[in-house]
C-alpha positions, 0 to 999 in steps of 0.5 A: 385774720383781716390783716393777713388779707389785706396783706395778701390782698395787696401782694396780689396787687403788686405781683400783677403790675410786677407781671406787667411790669416785666412782660412790657420790658420784654416786649420792647427788646423784641423786635417788629415788622415794619410796614415796609418790611424791615424789623424795627425795635421799640427801643429806637428813639428811646433815651438811655434812661427811659431805657434803663427804667422799664427794669429799674422798675420791676427791680424795685417792685420785688424790693418791695414784696422782698420787703413787705414779707421781712417785715411781716415777718417780723411782726412790723405788719404796719409798715408792710401794709403801708409799704404794700398800699402805697403802691397798691391802692392806686393800682387798684383804682385803676384796674377798677375805674379801667374794667368798669369803664370798659365793662360800660362801654360793652354794656352801653356803646353803640 
């Protein structure tokens, strides 16, 4: 039972990162009005490889989630956990650090 809880926590963390990556990709393709009124794209000035990486990262995360569920379905829970938590643990630490610092600044900032 605890193993399932850890698995689904990893899935939730990776799904959150996936949503952030997809929203980043969608925002990069939206044009914004510049200071002088001209419409500018955030993609201007980005090398071609970085434009591809905006969509490669969500695809890799989707493949990672699919592989983790496949490993779980064939009974390889350890492999599924390792696969999920390779990306999930650094993101969890980042979310805790980010949220903790935001809370500290709210409580003790002047």
